[in-house]
DRENDO-1510 file (C-alpha; in Angstrom, 1 decimal, always signed):
<recs>
REC; n; res; u; v; w
REC; 1; MET; +120.4; +108.0; +116.6 .
REC; 2; GLU; +118.2; +106.7; +119.1 .
REC; 3; ILE; +114.8; +104.4; +118.9 .
REC; 4; LYS; +112.4; +104.2; +121.8 .
REC; 5; PHE; +109.2; +102.2; +121.9 .
REC; 6; ALA; +106.4; +105.0; +122.0 .
REC; 7; GLU; +104.3; +105.5; +125.2 .
REC; 8; ILE; +100.5; +106.6; +124.6 .
REC; 9; SER; +101.4; +109.7; +125.7 .
REC; 10; ASP; +103.7; +110.2; +122.5 .
REC; 11; ALA; +100.3; +110.0; +120.2 .
REC; 12; PRO; +100.9; +113.5; +119.6 .
REC; 13; THR; +104.3; +113.2; +118.5 .
REC; 14; ILE; +103.3; +110.3; +116.2 .
REC; 15; HIS; +100.6; +112.4; +114.4 .
REC; 16; ASP; +102.9; +115.3; +114.1 .
REC; 17; LEU; +105.5; +113.2; +112.7 .
REC; 18; MET; +103.2; +111.3; +110.3 .
REC; 19; LEU; +101.4; +114.5; +109.3 .
REC; 20; LYS; +104.7; +115.9; +108.1 .
REC; 21; ALA; +106.0; +112.9; +106.4 .
REC; 22; PHE; +102.7; +112.3; +104.4 .
REC; 23; MET; +101.9; +115.6; +103.3 .
REC; 24; GLU; +103.9; +115.2; +100.0 .
REC; 25; TYR; +100.8; +112.6; +99.5 .
REC; 26; LYS; +98.1; +115.2; +99.8 .
REC; 27; ASP; +97.4; +115.6; +96.0 .
REC; 28; GLU; +97.4; +111.9; +95.2 .
REC; 29; VAL; +94.0; +110.9; +94.4 .
REC; 30; PRO; +92.9; +110.3; +97.0 .
REC; 31; PRO; +95.3; +111.6; +99.0 .
REC; 32; SER; +96.8; +109.3; +101.9 .
REC; 33; SER; +94.3; +108.4; +104.6 .
REC; 34; ALA; +97.2; +109.3; +106.9 .
REC; 35; LEU; +96.3; +112.8; +106.6 .
REC; 36; GLU; +92.8; +112.1; +108.1 .
REC; 37; GLU; +94.1; +110.5; +111.3 .
REC; 38; THR; +94.1; +112.3; +114.4 .
REC; 39; VAL; +96.0; +112.2; +117.9 .
REC; 40; GLU; +92.3; +110.8; +119.1 .
REC; 41; SER; +92.7; +108.0; +116.4 .
REC; 42; ILE; +96.4; +107.2; +117.3 .
REC; 43; THR; +95.8; +107.1; +121.2 .
REC; 44; SER; +93.1; +104.8; +120.7 .
REC; 45; ALA; +95.1; +102.5; +118.2 .
REC; 46; LEU; +98.0; +102.6; +120.9 .
REC; 47; ILE; +95.5; +101.7; +123.9 .
REC; 48; GLU; +94.3; +98.8; +121.7 .
REC; 49; ASP; +97.1; +96.9; +120.2 .
REC; 50; GLU; +99.0; +98.9; +118.0 .
REC; 51; LYS; +102.8; +99.9; +118.9 .
REC; 52; SER; +104.9; +102.6; +117.5 .
REC; 53; LEU; +108.7; +103.1; +117.5 .
REC; 54; ILE; +110.2; +106.5; +117.6 .
REC; 55; ALA; +113.2; +107.7; +116.1 .
REC; 56; PHE; +115.3; +110.4; +117.7 .
REC; 57; VAL; +118.2; +112.5; +116.2 .
REC; 58; ASP; +119.9; +114.8; +118.9 .
REC; 59; ASN; +116.7; +114.4; +121.0 .
REC; 60; GLU; +114.6; +115.7; +118.4 .
REC; 61; SER; +111.9; +113.4; +117.1 .
REC; 62; VAL; +112.6; +112.8; +113.1 .
REC; 63; GLY; +110.5; +109.7; +112.4 .
REC; 64; MET; +108.2; +106.7; +113.4 .
REC; 65; VAL; +106.9; +103.6; +112.3 .
REC; 66; ARG; +103.5; +102.1; +113.7 .
REC; 67; PHE; +102.8; +98.2; +113.8 .
REC; 68; ARG; +100.6; +95.7; +114.8 .
REC; 69; LEU; +101.0; +91.6; +115.5 .
REC; 70; LYS; +99.3; +90.0; +113.4 .
REC; 71; GLU; +98.5; +86.0; +112.8 .
REC; 72; GLU; +100.7; +86.2; +109.7 .
REC; 73; GLY; +103.3; +88.1; +111.2 .
REC; 74; LEU; +104.5; +91.8; +112.1 .
REC; 75; TYR; +102.3; +94.4; +109.9 .
REC; 76; PHE; +104.1; +97.8; +109.7 .
REC; 77; TYR; +102.3; +101.1; +108.1 .
REC; 78; ARG; +102.7; +104.7; +108.2 .
REC; 79; LEU; +106.2; +104.5; +107.9 .
REC; 80; SER; +107.0; +108.3; +108.5 .
REC; 81; VAL; +110.4; +110.5; +108.3 .
REC; 82; ILE; +110.2; +114.3; +108.5 .
REC; 83; PRO; +111.4; +115.7; +104.9 .
REC; 84; GLU; +114.3; +117.2; +105.7 .
REC; 85; LYS; +115.6; +114.0; +107.3 .
REC; 86; GLN; +114.7; +111.9; +104.4 .
REC; 87; GLY; +117.3; +110.0; +102.7 .
REC; 88; GLN; +119.5; +109.6; +105.7 .
REC; 89; GLY; +119.1; +105.6; +106.5 .
REC; 90; ILE; +116.3; +106.5; +109.2 .
REC; 91; ALA; +113.5; +104.6; +107.7 .
REC; 92; LYS; +116.2; +101.7; +107.4 .
REC; 93; LYS; +117.0; +101.8; +110.8 .
REC; 94; LEU; +113.4; +101.9; +111.8 .
REC; 95; LEU; +112.8; +98.9; +109.7 .
REC; 96; VAL; +115.7; +97.0; +111.3 .
REC; 97; SER; +114.4; +97.9; +114.8 .
REC; 98; LEU; +111.1; +96.1; +113.9 .
REC; 99; GLU; +113.1; +93.3; +112.7 .
REC; 100; GLU; +115.0; +93.0; +116.2 .
REC; 101; TYR; +111.5; +93.0; +118.0 .
REC; 102; ALA; +110.3; +90.1; +115.4 .
REC; 103; HIS; +113.5; +88.0; +116.4 .
REC; 104; LYS; +112.9; +88.7; +120.1 .
REC; 105; ASN; +109.4; +87.8; +119.7 .
REC; 106; GLU; +109.7; +84.7; +117.4 .
REC; 107; ILE; +107.9; +86.2; +114.6 .
REC; 108; SER; +109.2; +85.4; +111.1 .
REC; 109; THR; +107.5; +87.4; +108.6 .
REC; 110; ILE; +107.3; +91.4; +108.6 .
REC; 111; LEU; +104.8; +92.7; +106.0 .
REC; 112; CYS; +103.3; +95.9; +104.5 .
REC; 113; LYS; +101.3; +97.5; +101.8 .
REC; 114; VAL; +102.2; +99.9; +99.3 .
REC; 115; ARG; +100.7; +102.3; +96.9 .
REC; 116; MET; +102.2; +101.2; +93.4 .
REC; 117; THR; +101.8; +105.1; +92.8 .
REC; 118; VAL; +104.9; +105.2; +95.2 .
REC; 119; PRO; +107.6; +103.3; +93.6 .
REC; 120; LYS; +110.5; +105.0; +95.8 .
REC; 121; ASN; +108.9; +103.1; +98.9 .
REC; 122; ILE; +108.5; +99.9; +97.0 .
REC; 123; GLN; +112.6; +100.3; +95.9 .
REC; 124; LEU; +113.3; +101.3; +99.3 .
REC; 125; TYR; +111.7; +98.1; +101.0 .
REC; 126; SER; +113.3; +95.9; +98.1 .
REC; 127; SER; +116.5; +97.0; +98.8 .
REC; 128; ILE; +116.6; +95.5; +102.3 .
REC; 129; GLY; +114.9; +92.2; +101.4 .
REC; 130; TYR; +111.1; +92.8; +101.0 .
REC; 131; SER; +109.5; +91.6; +98.1 .
REC; 132; ILE; +106.4; +91.5; +96.4 .
REC; 133; TYR; +104.0; +88.7; +97.2 .
REC; 134; ASP; +100.3; +89.8; +96.1 .
REC; 135; GLU; +98.7; +92.8; +94.0 .
REC; 136; GLU; +95.2; +94.2; +94.8 .
REC; 137; VAL; +93.2; +97.1; +94.1 .
REC; 138; VAL; +91.6; +99.0; +97.1 .
REC; 139; HIS; +88.2; +100.3; +96.6 .
REC; 140; LYS; +87.6; +103.4; +98.7 .
REC; 141; PRO; +84.1; +104.5; +99.6 .
REC; 142; ASN; +84.3; +107.5; +97.5 .
REC; 143; GLY; +84.7; +105.3; +94.4 .
REC; 144; ILE; +88.3; +105.7; +93.5 .
REC; 145; ASN; +90.1; +102.7; +93.4 .
REC; 146; ILE; +94.0; +102.5; +94.8 .
REC; 147; GLN; +96.4; +99.8; +93.5 .
REC; 148; VAL; +98.7; +98.6; +96.1 .
REC; 149; VAL; +101.1; +95.8; +96.5 .
REC; 150; SER; +101.7; +93.8; +99.3 .
REC; 151; MET; +105.5; +93.0; +100.5 .
REC; 152; GLN; +106.8; +90.9; +103.1 .
REC; 153; LYS; +110.2; +89.8; +104.4 .
REC; 154; LYS; +111.0; +86.4; +105.9 .
REC; 155; LEU; +113.4; +86.6; +108.6 .
</recs>
């Protein structure tokens, strides 16, 4: 497996990987906002200050993670692995690559938010050293509330 930093021109690949991975949440209430993103919105984010890593197996893109550097640390989101490659350690390898990037840039904390309705993701992050430090309810404009946990790993 090879993990590379994304270029702005990789926005369509990032979008495709994200949609494939997040389709399993299309029936959540509400569905993940990842499903509403566009190639254009991802391109804009990459032009601004977003970064992304893409995982390749045999030169085929199979996963990605998007992230930003914030005051409190490296914040990642939209971690995506295509369904047929899930369970093969790709997500963990992407997260290890984030840790390596954080170390090189003297960042001591990695953070993320996870819906409480997706315990497998909370379990994944917990299994590699992340801990829950906050719980909150996100109020969506449509009146639906989403319970999320904030997780972090100190490096």
